[in-house]
N, C-alpha and C positions, 0 to 999 in steps of 0.2 A: 628734598624732593628728587634731586639729581641722583642721589645714591639709590633711592627706591626705584627709579626708572632704570638705572643702569644695571643693578644687580641681577634681575631676571634675564636681561640681554646678555649679560657676561656669562651667567650659569648655562644658558642655552648654547651660546657659542662655544664655551669651553667643552661642553659634552659632545657637540657636534664636530668640533675640530680636533679634539685630542688625538684620536685614533688616526686619521688621515695625516695629521701633522707629524705624529710620532713615526708613522710608516714612511713618510717622505724623508724624514731626518735620518732614519735608519738606512734607507737605500742610498741616500747621498753619502752618508759616512761609509758605507760598504764599498761603494764606487771609489771614493777617496782612498779607503784602505787598500783596495786591490791595486789602484794606480800607484801608490806608494810603495806597495810590496813588489810590483813589478820593476820599479826603478831601484829599490834597495836590497832586493833578495828576499829569501825565504824567512818567515818569522813564525814557524810552526810552534805549536805548544811544546814539541820535544826539545826545541833548541836551547833552552834554559829553564831554571827553576823559578822563573819569575811569576808572581801572582798578580794577574791583570787587575788594573783598576778601571777597565773599560769593557767594551763588548768583545765578543769572539765571533769572527766571520770566516771559520774554517770552510773551505771550499769542497765541492764534490769531485774535485780532480783526483783521478786514480793515482795513487803514490806507489803501491806494489801489489802483487798478486800472490796469494797463498795457495799452495797445492798440498793436498793431503790424499792418502789412500782410501781412508774412510771418513765419513762425515761426523764431526764432533757432535757430541750431544749437549755440550755447555760452552759458554763463552771461552775464547782462548785469549789470554792477556800476553802481549808481547812487550816486554819492559825495555826502555831505552835509558831513562834518567832516574837516578836515585838521589833524593835530597838528604843532606846531613844535618845542617843547621839552618834556622830561619831567621833571617834579619833583614829589616827594611824591605818588606814585601818580596823577599827572594830566598829560595832554597839554594844552598851551596851544594855543588856536586860532591857526591860521596865517592870515595876512593875505595875500590874493592879490597885493597890490601890493608885498609885501615883496621877492620875488625880482625883480619888474620894476624896482623902484628900484635893486636892487643890480646888475642888469645894466646899467642906465642909468648908474650910477656908473662901472663898469668900461669901458663903451662910450665913455667920454670925451665923451659928449654925452647930453643928456636923451633918454630913450627912453620914449615915451608908451605907455600900456597897449594902445592900437589898434595901434602899430607892433610891439609884442611879440607880440600874438596874431597879427598878419599874418605875422611871420616864422615862428612855429610852424605856421600853417596852410599856409604855402608848402612847408615841409619835409614835412608830413604829405601834402599833395597830390602831392609828388614820389613819394612811396611808394606812394599808392594809384593813381596813373597807371601805375606800373611794374606793379603787380599787377592793373590793369584792374578796379577795384572801384566799386561804386555805393553811394551812401548810402542809409539807410533812416531811417524816422521812427518815433519812439515818443511816445505821448501819455500823460501821467500825469493820472489823474483821482482827486483825494483824496475819501475817503468823507465824506459830508456831516456824519455823527455824530461824526467825529474832528476834534479841533482841529488845524489844519494850519498850521504855520509853518516847514515845512521845504522847502529847495530841493535837489532831487535832480539831479544832473548826471551824463549818461552820459560815458564816455570817447570820444575821438576825435570831438568835437563840432564840427559845422559851424556850424549856427545854431540859434536857438530863438525861439519866439514864444508869447506868452501869450494865453489865452482868458479868459473869465469865470471859470470854475472849473477850468481845466486848463492844462497847459503841454505844448507839442509840441516835441520836439528832432529835429534832423536830424543823424545821426552815421553812423560806420562800424562796425557791430556785429561784422563778422567780420575785422576788420583783424589780419593775422597778424604779431604783434610779434616772432616768432622769424625773420623774414626778416633777412637781413644788411643792416642799415640803413647800414653803413659803405660799402657798394658804390654808394650813391647819388651821382650826379653832380650837385653843388650849385653855385650861383654863388658867387663869392668873397665877396660880401657876406653870404650865409647862412652860409658857413664861419666868417667873423669873428663872427657872432652866435653861432654854436654854441659857440665858444671861450669867449666871455665868459658865456654862459648856464651852461656847465658849471662855471666857476670860481665864479659866484655860488651854484650849488647846493652846491658843496663847502664854501664858507664858511658857509652857512645851515643845512645839513642833515646835517652830520657832527658837531654839538655833542652831548656827553653828559657828565653829571658822573660821572667814574669813581670819585670818592671816595664818592659816595652809593651806589654799586652795587659794593662791594668784591669780593663773590663772583663776580659776573658778569665783572668786570675780571680776576680771577685766572684764570677759565676761559679767557678770551681770551688772557692772558699765557701760560698753559700750552700753548696751541695756536696758535703764530704762523702766520699765513697773509697772502698778499698777492694771490693770484689770485681774482677774483670768483667763478668757478665752484666752486673748492675751498671757498671760504667758504660759498657756498650749500649744498654738499653737507654741510658740517659742521653748519650750522644745521638742515637738514632731517633729517639723521641724529639729532641731539640731540632735536629735538621728536617724531620718530617713535617712537624707542626708550625715551626716558626721561620721557615724559609720557602722560596720559591725558584724551582729550576728554570733558568732562561739563558740563552746565549747572548741575549742583548738586555743586560741589566741596567745600562746606562753607566755614566761614569760617577765613580766614587770620589770622595774628597782626597786630594793629594796630601792633605794634613793629617790624616789619620791612616792607621794601618788597614790593609785590604781585608785582612781576615775579620777584624773587629767591625769595619764598616759593613762587611757582609752579614755578620750575625746581628748587629746592634742597630744598623741604620737602613740600609737599602733592603735587606732581607731577601735579596735577589742574587743569583749567581750561577755559575756552571761548575764543572767537575774540579777545576783547580782550586775554587773556593771551598768546596764541600771536602775535598781530600785534605786540604791545608788545615781547615778548622778541626777536622777529626783527628789528624795526626797531632796537632798541638794539644788538644784537649786530652788525648791519651797520655802524652808526655806529662802534662801537668798533674795527672793522676798517678804518675810513677809507672807507666807502662811503655815499654819499648816500642817505638813506632817509627816508620819511615814513610816519606812522601815520594810517590813514583808516578812517572808519566811514561807513556807508550802508546800502543794501539790495542784496541780491543776488536776481535772478529767474532761475529755472531753466527750461530749454526745456519741461520736462514740466509747468510751471505754465500754460502757454498753451493754451487751447482755442478752437476755431473758432466764432465766433457772428456771425452777420449780416454776413457779407462780410469780417471781420477777426479777428485773433487777440487774444483777451483773457486777462489773467492777473490774478486777485484776489491781491494780495499781503498776507499777514498780518504781524503785528508780530514774529513769531518768525523772520522773514526778514531782520531787521536783522542786520548783520554787520560785522566788522572786518577789514581786511587792510592790506597795506603797499604802498608805491610805491617802485620803485627808478629812479634817474635814468640815462638813457642819452643820450650827447652828441648824437647825430644825430636824436633823436626827442623826448625829453622824459621825463615820469614815466610808467611802465608799471606797471599793478596786478599785485601777485603775492599770491596767497592762501596764507598759511602755516599755516592750520588744517587739522588731520587730518580726513580723511573717515570714513565708517563702517568702513572697513578699516584705520584707523589709518595712512593713507598721505597724503603731500602731493605734489602735482603742480606743478612749477614749470617754466615754459619762458619764456624772454626771448631777445633777440638774442645769439647766440653760444652758447646752451645749449638743448638739447631734452631730452626725457624719458629717451631711451636713454643719453645721455652722463651725465646726472645720476645714473642708477643705477649706471653704472661707477664714477663718482667716489665715490659713497657706498660701494660695495664696496671701493674702494682706500683709503679714509680710515682713518687709524690714530690718530686724535685721542685725546687723554687725558681721559677723563671721570671720573677717580677723585675729583675734587672734588665731583661730585654725590653720590656714595656717602657720602664723608666728611662731608657737611653734610646728609645726609638728615634728621636730627632735631636739628641744631645750629643753632638760630636766635638771634636777639638777644632779650633780655628774659627775665625769670623764668618766665612762662607759656609761652614758646616753648621753652625749654630742656627743660622737663619735658613737651613734647607727646607724646602717645602715641596709638595708634590707637583707632578707635571700639570695636573688639572688646575691646581691653584696658581701656578705660574701663568698658564693661559688665561685664567679669569683675571688676574691682576693686569696682565698685558692688555686684554681687550678693554677692561674697565678703565685703565689708564688712558688709552687711545680715546674712548668715548668722552672721558672727562676733558682731556686736552682739547678735543674738537669743540665741545660745548663751550669751554671757556674762551677759545678763540673766536667762535661765532658771537658770543656775548660781547667780547672786546671789539670785534669788528663793527657790529651794529651800533654799539655805543660810540665809537668814533664817527660813524656815518651820520648819526643823529646829532652829534655835537657839532659837526660841520654845518648842519643846516642852521644852527643858531649863531654862526660865526657873524661878527660885524664884518663891514667892508674891509677894514684894516687887518683883521684877522684872517679873512679869506685871502687878501694879498700875501700876507706872510706865509700862508700855506702854499700858495702857488710858487713863490720864490724859493720855498724850502724844498721843492722837487729838485732843484738843481744841485742841492747839497750831496747828493749821492755820487757825483763826479768829484774825485780829489782835486782835479785842476781848477774846478769852479767853486770849491768850498769857501775859499777866503777872498774870492774876487767880488768886487762891488758891481752888482747886477744892474744898478741904477746909473751907472756912469756910461755915457754915450761912447766913450773911448773903448769900451770893452765889448761892443757889439760884435765886432769881427771875431774876437776870442770866443765868445759865446757860439757863434755860428760854426766856427772851425771845430770846436769841441763837440757840438751837437749838430751836425750837418742837416738833419731832418727838420731842424727848427728854422723856418724861413727868416730872412732878414727883416722883412716888413712886419712880421709877427713879433719879433724881438723889440723892433722900434715901438710898436704899439704897446707891448707889455710895459716897456720903460715909461711911455706916456701915462698909461693908466697908473702905474705905480706912483709917479710923480704927483698925480691929481690925488690919489688916495692918502698919501703921506703928508703932502705939503700944501694942499688946496682945499678950500671948503666945498668945492664942487663934488656933488654926489655921483659916484660912479654906479651905473646899473649892474645889478647882480648878475643878470644874463650875460652882459659882456665879460665878467670875470669867469663865468662857467665856460664861455667859449675859449677864453685864454687858457684855462685849465685843461680843457680838452686837448688844445694844441700842444701844451707842454707835456702832457701824458703821452700822447702819440709819438712825440719826438723822442721822449726819454725811453719808452718801451722799445723803440727800434735799436737802441743801444745795449739793452740789458739782456743777458742770458735768461733762459726760462726760469731757473730757480731763484734768481734775483727778482724777477717780476712777481713771482708767487710771494716771495718774503715781503717786498715793499708793499704789495697791494693788500695781502691778507693779515699779515702779522704785524708790520710796521705801520700799516694803515695810512700810508702816505698818499694814496690815490683816492 
C-alpha cells in the first residue's frame, strides 16, 4: 500500500522537479567553474587535447577580432591544436616536423621543412590556377584584456606576417575541396612527393589502441567497410541518429573512456566528443585522420566597419573538428559535429552532400551494440547508472518511505508509553538523564547526587530533583501506588530541563527518532 501511494507522488514530483533542479545544478556548477577558472587561469578547449568527461561552459567573452577586406561566404576554421595519438581521454600534441621527417625518410634523401612546404604550395597553386582563384587576407587582433599565447592558422595558407599586436595571413578562404584533385596534371617530381607523403600519413595517422576501446572496435568489426565514402556515411549516420549535441551532457564515468561513454552510454556531448569519435573510427577503418581544435568564424559574425569586415570572436566559438588526408592535396578539414537540426554536412574530394545522403539512405549497418551497451559500462558506479529522472524518483520515494516509517515508529512508541506500568514509566523518566555523559553512570536515586544532577542540569530545580527521587523510591521499593498524573508532571519537568541543554538537531533526534520524549 505504501508503494502504491508513493509511486504516483514520486512520478509527479520527478517530472515537476527534474528540469528546475537540473537547471539550478547547471547554474551552480557554471558559477563554481567560473570561480575556479578565475583563480586557476584559462582552461580553454584549445589549451590541450583533453576530451572532457563533463560539461563545457565556454563564455561569451571576446577573445580576438578578425578583420577581412571582403566578407567570406563560408565558415573560416582557424587551427591551433592538432592531435597525434589518443590515450586515456587525451590527444597528444602533434609535431609539425613529424610528418616532414617521415616523408624525408621515405624520400630516400633529407627533405627540409622548406622543401616540404614548397611541394605542398605547388600542388595547391596548381588547383587554385585551375579554379582561377585569388587569395585574401585575414588579420587576427587579440583582445588586450585576454592573455594570448595562441597561434591560429587558417587553411590553404600562403604567407603570414606579424605586427606588434596582430598577425595577418594570406590564404584561400573559398578553395573548393570537393573539386576532383586527382585530375590535376602534376610534374613527375610532385607525383613522387605525393606518393611518399601519403605513405607517411598512413604510418603516422592511422594508429589507434584497439584494446583500449573494445566497444568501439566491436562496432567497427560488426560493420566491415573499405570504401571511404561508405565509411563516412556510416559515421555520419551513427552521430546523427544515436547522439545528441549539448554543451552540458552531465558527467561521464571516470572508469570508462570518454569517447566510448559518449557513444555507448550518455549519447550526449559536444564538439570534442564528436570529433574524437569520428577521428578514431576513421583510423580503425584504416583512414588517415587527425583531431583538431581551434576557432570557427561564421559569415554572419562579420559586420562592415570603416572600410573592412570585422568579426568579434567569443570564447564559445572555440571548436573541435577532424582532418582527412587526400593524396593530391593534403589535410582537409571536416566538421563532424551536428548542427541545430541534428545534421552533419560533409564534403570532400569525391563526395558531395547529395551523394552522402544517398549513401546514408542505403546504409544497412548494424548498430545493435549501441543499444546493448546503453547502460552497461565498466565499473560499479557505471553499471548501476540510471537516468536523472529515475534518480529524482528514487530520492523522493526514499524520503517518503523514510518519513512514513519514522512516523509509524514515533506513534508506536507513543502508544506503547500509554500502556507503561508505573515502574516502566519511572524507568522512562530516569532514562532521560542518560543523554548526558556525566550522568550516564551516576545513581540518580542516591540523595548524595542531588547537587551533581542540579549542577549538570541547572534548569532542573533542586526541589523537583528531590521529589523525583522520592517518587522513584516509592515506585521501586514501596507498595504505595504513585499517581500517573504525578509522573507526567515529573516527565514534563525533566523534558523542559533537558531541552534547555540540547542543541536543535539533538532535540529533533531524541524526540522524533529515538522517541525518548
